[in-house]
C-alpha positions in Angstrom: 0.0 0.0 0.0 2.8 2.4 0.8 4.3 1.7 -2.6 1.0 2.6 -4.3 0.7 5.8 -2.4 4.3 6.7 -3.2 3.5 6.3 -6.9 0.4 8.4 -6.6 2.4 11.2 -4.9 4.7 11.4 -7.9 1.7 12.7 -9.9 0.9 15.4 -7.4 2.8 18.2 -9.2 0.7 17.7 -12.3 -2.6 17.6 -10.4 -1.6 20.6 -8.3 -0.9 22.6 -11.5 -4.2 21.4 -12.9 -6.0 22.7 -9.8 -4.5 26.1 -10.3 -5.7 26.4 -13.9 -7.3 29.8 -14.3 -10.2 28.5 -16.3 -11.1 25.8 -13.8 -10.8 28.4 -11.1 -13.0 30.8 -12.9 -15.8 28.2 -13.2 -15.5 27.3 -9.5 -15.3 31.0 -8.4 -18.2 31.9 -10.7 -20.4 29.3 -9.1 -19.3 30.4 -5.6 -20.3 34.0 -6.5 -23.7 32.7 -7.7 -24.4 30.5 -4.6 -26.6 33.1 -2.9 -28.9 32.9 -5.9 -29.0 29.1 -5.8 -29.6 29.0 -2.0 -32.2 31.8 -2.1 -34.2 30.0 -4.8 -34.1 26.7 -2.9 -35.8 28.3 0.0 -39.0 28.7 -2.1 -38.7 25.1 -3.4 -38.7 23.8 0.2 -41.7 26.0 1.1 -43.6 24.9 -2.0 -42.9 21.2 -2.0 -41.8 19.9 1.4 -45.5 20.0 2.6 -46.2 17.4 -0.2 -44.5 14.8 2.1 -47.4 15.3 4.5 -50.0 15.0 1.7 -50.6 18.8 1.7 -50.5 20.5 -1.7 -50.7 24.2 -2.2 -53.4 25.5 -4.6 -52.0 26.2 -8.1 -52.1 30.0 -7.7 -50.2 29.8 -4.4 -47.7 27.4 -5.9 -47.1 29.8 -8.8 -46.7 32.6 -6.3 -44.1 30.7 -4.3 -42.2 29.6 -7.5 -41.9 33.1 -9.0 -38.8 34.0 -7.0 -37.2 30.7 -8.1 -38.1 31.3 -11.8 -36.7 34.8 -11.6 -33.4 33.8 -9.9 -32.5 30.2 -10.8 -34.2 30.8 -14.2 -31.5 33.2 -15.2 -28.6 31.4 -13.4 -26.6 30.9 -16.7 -26.8 34.7 -17.4 -25.5 35.5 -13.9 -22.8 32.9 -13.9 -21.6 34.1 -17.3 -20.9 37.4 -15.7 -19.3 36.1 -12.5 -17.2 33.6 -14.3 -15.9 36.4 -16.7 -15.2 38.6 -13.7 -13.2 35.9 -11.9 -11.2 35.0 -15.1 -10.5 38.7 -15.6 -9.1 39.0 -12.1 -6.8 36.0 -12.8 -5.6 37.5 -16.2 -5.0 40.9 -14.6 -2.4 39.4 -12.3 -0.1 38.9 -15.2 -0.9 42.3 -16.9 0.8 45.6 -16.2 -0.8 47.4 -13.3 -1.3 50.5 -15.5 -3.0 48.5 -18.2 -5.7 46.3 -16.6 -8.8 44.8 -18.1 -12.1 46.3 -16.8 -13.8 43.5 -15.1 -17.2 45.2 -15.2 -17.0 45.5 -18.9 -16.1 41.8 -19.4 -19.0 40.9 -17.0 -21.5 42.9 -19.1 -20.1 41.6 -22.4 -20.3 38.0 -21.3 -24.0 38.4 -20.3 -24.8 40.0 -23.7 -22.8 37.3 -25.4 -24.7 34.6 -23.6 -27.9 36.1 -24.8 -26.6 35.7 -28.4 -25.8 32.0 -27.7 -28.8 31.0 -25.7 -31.8 33.1 -26.4 -34.2 32.4 -29.2 -36.2 35.4 -30.7 -40.0 35.3 -30.5 -42.6 38.0 -31.2 -41.9 41.0 -28.9 -39.1 39.3 -26.9 -37.0 36.1 -26.7 -37.2 32.7 -25.1 -35.4 32.2 -21.8 -35.4 28.4 -21.6 -31.6 28.2 -21.9 -30.8 31.2 -19.7 -31.1 29.0 -16.6 -29.2 25.9 -15.7 -29.5 24.5 -19.2 -27.3 27.2 -20.5 -24.4 26.9 -18.1 -21.9 25.4 -20.5 -22.7 28.2 -23.0 -22.2 30.7 -20.1 -18.6 29.4 -19.6 -18.0 29.6 -23.3 -19.2 33.2 -23.4 -17.0 34.2 -20.5 -13.9 32.5 -21.8 -14.2 34.0 -25.4 -15.0 37.5 -24.0 -12.0 37.6 -21.6 -9.6 36.2 -24.3 -10.7 39.0 -26.7 -10.4 41.7 -24.1 -6.9 40.4 -23.2 -5.7 40.7 -26.8 -7.2 44.2 -27.2 -6.0 45.6 -23.9 -2.5 44.1 -24.2 -2.1 45.5 -27.7 -3.8 48.9 -26.9 -6.6 48.3 -29.4 -8.8 51.1 -28.2 -10.4 54.4 -29.0 -8.0 57.1 -27.6 -9.4 60.2 -26.1 -7.8 63.5 -25.4 -6.1 63.9 -22.0 -8.7 66.5 -21.0 -11.4 63.8 -21.0 -12.0 62.4 -17.4 -10.6 58.9 -16.8 -14.1 57.4 -16.2 -15.3 58.7 -19.6 -12.1 57.5 -21.3 -12.6 54.0 -19.8 -16.0 53.8 -21.5 -14.5 54.4 -25.0 -11.5 52.1 -24.2 -14.0 49.2 -23.7 -16.0 49.9 -26.8 -13.8 47.9 -29.3 -13.3 44.8 -27.1 -16.9 44.8 -26.1 -18.0 45.0 -29.7 -15.6 42.3 -30.9 -16.6 39.9 -28.1 -20.3 40.2 -28.7 -20.0 40.1 -32.5 -17.7 37.1 -32.3 -20.2 35.2 -30.2 -23.1 36.3 -32.4 -21.2 35.0 -35.5 -20.6 31.7 -33.7 -24.4 31.5 -33.0 -25.3 32.2 -36.6 -22.9 29.5 -37.8 -24.2 26.9 -35.3 -27.8 27.7 -36.1 -27.1 27.3 -39.8 -25.6 23.8 -39.5 -27.7 22.4 -36.6 -30.9 24.4 -36.5 -30.4 25.1 -32.8 -28.8 27.8 -30.7 -25.3 27.2 -29.3 -26.6 26.4 -25.8 -29.0 23.8 -27.0 -26.3 22.4 -29.4 -23.8 22.0 -26.6 -26.5 20.2 -24.5 -27.2 17.8 -27.3 -23.5 17.2 -27.9 -22.8 16.3 -24.3 -26.0 14.5 -23.6 -24.6 11.0 -24.2 -21.6 11.8 -21.9 -23.9 13.1 -19.1 -26.1 10.0 -19.5 -23.1 7.8 -19.2 -22.0 9.7 -16.1 -25.3 8.8 -14.4 -24.4 5.1 -14.6 -22.6 3.2 -11.8 -19.2 3.4 -13.6 -19.6 7.1 -14.2 -20.5 8.0 -10.7 -17.7 5.8 -9.4 -15.1 7.6 -11.4 -16.4 11.1 -10.8 -17.0 10.9 -7.1 -14.1 8.5 -6.3 -11.9 11.2 -7.7 -13.1 13.7 -5.1 -11.7 11.5 -2.3 -8.7 10.3 -4.3 -7.3 13.8 -4.9 -7.9 14.9 -1.3 -6.1 11.8 -0.1 -2.9 12.7 -2.0 -3.0 16.3 -0.9 -5.0 18.1 -3.5 -8.3 19.9 -3.1 -10.4 17.5 -5.2 -13.3 19.8 -6.0 -10.9 22.3 -7.6 -10.2 19.7 -10.3 -13.4 17.6 -10.5 -16.2 20.1 -9.7 -15.6 22.5 -12.6 -15.9 19.7 -15.1 -19.3 18.6 -13.7 -20.7 21.8 -12.2 -23.0 22.5 -15.1 -24.7 19.2 -15.0 -24.9 19.2 -11.2 -27.1 22.3 -11.1 -28.9 21.5 -14.4 -30.0 18.2 -12.9 -31.3 19.9 -9.8 -33.6 22.0 -12.0 -34.6 18.9 -14.1 -35.5 17.0 -10.9 -37.7 19.9 -9.8 -39.5 20.0 -13.1 -40.0 16.2 -13.0 -41.4 16.4 -9.5 -43.7 19.3 -10.5 -45.1 17.2 -13.3 -45.7 14.3 -10.9 -42.9 12.2 -12.4 -39.9 10.4 -10.8 -37.0 12.8 -10.1 -34.3 10.4 -11.1 -31.2 12.5 -11.9 -28.3 11.3 -9.7 -25.6 13.8 -10.5 -26.7 16.8 -8.4 -25.0 19.3 -6.0 -26.9 17.6 -3.2 -25.4 14.2 -4.1 -22.0 15.7 -3.9 -22.5 17.6 -0.7 -24.6 15.2 1.4 -24.0 11.7 -0.1 -20.5 11.6 -1.4 -19.0 14.0 1.1 -21.3 12.9 4.0 -19.6 14.6 6.9 -16.8 15.9 4.6 -14.5 14.4 2.0 -14.1 10.7 2.6 -17.6 10.3 4.0 -16.4 10.8 7.5 -19.6 11.7 9.3 -19.5 8.7 11.6 -15.6 8.5 11.9 -15.1 11.0 14.8 -17.8 9.2 16.8 -15.9 5.9 16.2 -12.6 7.5 17.3 -14.3 8.8 20.4 -16.3 5.7 21.4 -14.4 2.7 19.9 -10.7 3.5 20.2 -8.6 2.5 23.1 -5.9 5.0 22.4 -6.2 8.1 24.5 -4.8 10.2 21.6 -7.4 8.8 19.1 -10.3 9.3 21.6 -9.2 12.9 22.1 -9.0 13.5 18.3 -12.5 12.1 18.0 -13.9 14.4 20.7 -12.3 17.4 19.1 -13.6 16.5 15.6 -17.2 15.6 16.3 -18.8 19.0 16.2 -17.0 20.5 13.1 -17.4 17.2 11.2 -21.1 17.2 12.0 -21.3 20.4 10.0 -19.1 19.1 7.1 -15.8 20.7 8.3 -13.7 17.5 8.7 -10.2 18.9 8.6 -9.6 18.1 12.3 -10.1 14.4 11.7 -8.3 14.5 8.3 -5.1 16.0 9.7 -5.5 15.0 13.3 -5.7 11.2 12.8 -4.4 11.6 10.1 -6.7 10.0 7.5 -5.1 11.5 4.5 -1.9 9.8 3.1 -2.4 7.2 5.8 -2.1 3.7 4.1 -4.4 2.2 6.7 -7.3 4.5 5.6 -6.7 4.5 1.9 -9.3 1.9 1.1 -12.2 3.3 3.3 -11.4 6.9 2.4 -12.0 6.1 -1.3 -14.5 3.3 -0.9 -17.0 4.9 1.5 -18.0 7.8 -0.8 -18.3 5.4 -3.8 -20.5 3.0 -1.8 -22.6 5.9 -0.6 -23.4 7.1 -4.1 -24.1 3.5 -5.2 -26.6 3.2 -2.3 -28.2 6.5 -3.3 -28.5 5.4 -6.9 -30.1 2.1 -5.7 -32.6 4.0 -3.6 -33.5 6.3 -6.5 -33.5 3.8 -9.4 -34.8 0.7 -7.7 -36.8 1.9 -4.7 -38.3 4.9 -6.4 -37.0 7.6 -4.1 -36.9 11.1 -5.6 -33.4 12.6 -6.0 -32.3 16.0 -4.9 -34.5 18.9 -6.1 -33.2 21.6 -3.7 -29.7 23.0 -2.9 -28.8 23.6 0.7 -25.7 25.2 2.3 -22.8 22.6 2.4 -22.5 23.1 6.1 -25.9 21.6 6.7 -25.5 18.4 8.7 -25.4 15.4 6.3 -28.6 13.6 7.5 -30.6 16.8 7.5 -29.3 17.8 4.1 -30.4 14.4 2.7 -34.0 14.6 4.1 -34.6 18.3 3.3 -32.9 18.2 -0.1 -35.2 15.4 -1.2 -38.3 16.9 0.4 -38.7 14.8 3.6 -39.3 11.5 1.9 -39.6 8.5 4.3 -36.9 6.7 2.2 -34.6 9.7 2.7 -34.7 9.1 6.5 -33.9 5.4 5.8 -31.1 6.3 3.5 -29.5 8.6 6.0 -29.5 5.8 8.6 -28.2 3.3 6.2 -25.3 5.5 5.1 -24.2 6.0 8.8 -24.3 2.2 9.4 -22.5 1.3 6.1 -19.8 4.0 6.5 -19.2 2.8 10.0 -18.9 -0.8 8.9 -16.4 0.2 6.1 -14.2 2.2 8.4 -14.4 -0.1 11.5 -11.8 -2.8 10.6 -9.3 -0.2 9.4 -9.9 2.0 12.5 -9.2 -1.0 14.8 -5.9 -1.7 12.9 -4.9 1.9 13.2 -5.9 2.1 16.9 -3.7 -1.0 17.6 -0.8 0.7 15.9 -1.2 3.9 18.0 -1.6 1.9 21.2 1.6 0.0 20.6 3.4 3.3 19.9 2.0 4.8 23.1 3.1 1.8 25.1 6.6 2.0 23.8 6.8 5.8 24.4 7.3 6.6 20.8 5.8 9.7 19.1 2.8 8.6 17.2 3.4 7.7 13.6 6.4 9.9 12.9 7.0 8.6 9.4 3.4 9.1 8.4 3.2 12.5 9.8 6.3 13.6 8.0 4.8 12.5 4.8 1.6 14.3 5.6 3.5 17.4 6.4 5.4 17.2 3.0 2.2 16.8 1.0 -0.3 19.0 2.9 2.1 21.5 4.5 1.2 20.2 7.8 3.2 19.8 11.0 3.2 16.7 13.2 -0.3 15.5 13.5 0.0 14.0 16.9 0.2 17.5 18.4 -3.1 18.6 16.9 -5.0 18.5 20.2 -2.3 20.1 22.2 -2.1 23.8 23.1 0.1 25.9 20.9 2.8 25.8 23.6 3.4 29.5 23.7 5.8 30.2 26.6 4.7 33.7 27.4 1.2 34.6 26.7 1.9 38.3 27.2 3.9 38.3 24.0 0.9 39.1 21.9 0.9 42.8 22.2 -0.8 44.2 19.2 -1.5 47.9 19.6 -2.8 49.0 16.3 -6.1 47.9 14.7 -5.4 44.8 12.6 -7.9 43.3 10.3 -7.3 39.6 9.4 -8.8 37.7 6.6 -8.7 33.8 6.8 -9.3 32.0 3.5 -10.1 28.4 2.8 -11.8 26.5 0.0 -15.4 27.1 1.0 -15.5 29.5 4.0 -16.1 26.8 6.6 -12.7 25.8 7.8 -11.6 29.5 7.8 -14.4 30.3 10.2 -12.8 28.2 12.9 -9.6 30.4 13.1 -11.5 33.6 12.5 -13.8 32.8 15.4 -10.9 31.9 17.6 -9.1 35.2 16.8 -12.3 37.2 17.4 -13.0 35.6 20.7 -9.3 35.9 21.9 -9.1 39.6 20.8 -12.2 40.4 22.9 -10.9 38.4 25.9 -7.5 40.0 25.9 -8.5 43.4 24.7 -6.4 43.3 21.5 -7.5 45.4 18.5 -7.8 42.5 16.1 -10.8 41.8 13.9 -11.0 38.6 11.9 -13.3 37.4 9.1 -13.5 34.2 7.1 -13.9 33.8 3.4 -13.4 31.5 0.5 -10.4 31.7 -1.9 -11.6 33.2 -5.2 -14.3 35.4 -3.6 -11.8 37.6 -1.8 -10.5 40.1 -4.2 -12.9 43.0 -3.7 -12.4 43.0 0.1 -8.6 42.5 0.2 -7.9 46.3 0.7 -9.8 46.2 4.0 -7.3 43.8 5.6 -3.7 44.0 6.9 -3.1 40.3 7.0 -4.4 37.3 5.0 -4.0 33.7 6.4 -4.3 30.8 4.0 -5.8 27.6 5.5 -4.0 24.3 4.6 -6.3 23.3 1.8 -5.5 26.5 -0.1 -1.9 26.9 0.9 -0.8 25.7 -2.6 -2.2 29.1 -3.9 0.4 31.0 -1.9 2.4 32.3 -4.8 -0.7 33.5 -6.7 -2.1 35.1 -3.6 1.3 36.8 -2.8 1.1 38.6 -6.1 -2.2 40.1 -5.0 -1.2 40.9 -1.4 2.2 42.4 -2.4 0.5 44.7 -4.8 -1.6 46.1 -1.9 1.1 46.0 0.7 -0.7 43.3 2.8 1.0 40.6 4.8 0.4 37.0 3.8 0.8 33.8 5.8 0.1 30.2 5.0 -0.5 27.5 7.7 0.2 23.8 8.1 -2.6 21.4 8.9 -1.8 20.5 12.5 -0.6 24.1 13.1 -3.9 25.5 11.8 -6.0 23.2 14.0 -3.9 24.1 17.1 -4.4 27.8 16.4 -8.2 27.3 16.2 -8.1 25.8 19.7 -5.7 28.4 21.3 -6.9 31.9 20.9 -3.8 33.4 22.5 -1.6 31.3 20.3 -3.5 32.6 17.3 -2.9 36.2 18.4 0.8 35.5 18.8 0.8 34.0 15.2 -0.7 37.3 13.9 1.8 39.3 15.8 4.7 37.2 14.4 3.7 38.0 10.8 4.3 41.7 11.3 7.6 41.0 13.0 9.1 38.9 10.2 
């Protein structure tokens, strides 16, 4: 097993580079920016259709009233995502451009939206059809964003613009500067749509959907879901943020299927689409990557090792809400040969069981999107409209995941017990490997205090705003909360906030220090280009170090102070 993991690790540089691809990031960040729309619309789905589980059905006029906010938000999701994706991609491109010659992200945002209308809207009398401006047009939205930003980059880099006299105010000059790339972008996408309509008789968005339909159908099978969702855990296990690679490739179909399931359910039909955002968040990552919902409880109740029991107690609450880094780095589960099989297998078995419940038992799939921090069992039952089978499924997943992890947990516990009896540090070789791949310190110290000799050292006298970034905003909240609480306790002028990497750029100027959580530490060099430009301090953290800081407020304050002393 060690030999297999060593071979896998040799591929890490390639996958790390792939995860930092600006186009994949733009898709991911575009969706992150659009999540308020998705979550907002899902509220009305729950209000409209959860009562159906109790044989209560709203009158048609009330149902239409409740669904109007959904139709006017989720119904134009592709249009919104075209803009947010273009904005995110523009930010990435601007990092490599001269500071005095930047692309106007507001202009690319607007051009992408107009471009998508060219690709996805069909003209009708006194208007146009909007059927492909929602989730069905997401792939076309990405195309519009990528083409637009590429054209803007060429134009701005080569100064293809309308030059105005120096007397003209800069804000007016900027308008004319954007006219040529805006026009070229929209006309190019319009020409593409004309060509596609000529040869296929369909608009670009519909043509893309037809082209990828066989692939998406295949992805719904057992082999497809095994490859897709097994990759999430696999990449995480070897030290790469899996969603950064896999999610952009399937994001469009995940949210399109949510909408399809809703339409099927509205029509009284079986909502049978497996590939959804709910499947990813509450089935595959049930309690976090690796389907670890039950694992902290098992560490706490079934282990004989004091260290393992302590790790379990510390990890239960965050893992319950989908933030499982404490157990991932504390055990550790990642890069641990003992846990390779269950870490990959449990998510796959979970999605197999879910498919069985949907395809064979007739359970409706997910038709609503909930925040990823929703506890796994609750996310399953609410996301599928409180079906009886959903309650059964949640219970089955807990039992099955426990059975999968149990034999490997016992083996690992015996190893740690033997090391504790011999007086050795727990799993030194493994923790060194984890540290090398995840930028983490020795995992056996994860539950200990930071070990600061003199707590009075943290003497911050000036107002300091700290931004903690992680992949989704959950893990970063642990450290931000610890800093906020400690600052209040010790009377230190520190204010901390949590955020997700990719959705941070507009708020950066408000902070004096940015701290990267372990799962986004690989973005350090890209982030440093942004912080150096603004004169902001930047720090990255190691896995065990990060967890210790979240548990020791004073140590976290000392860490902040150290960044300004270096």
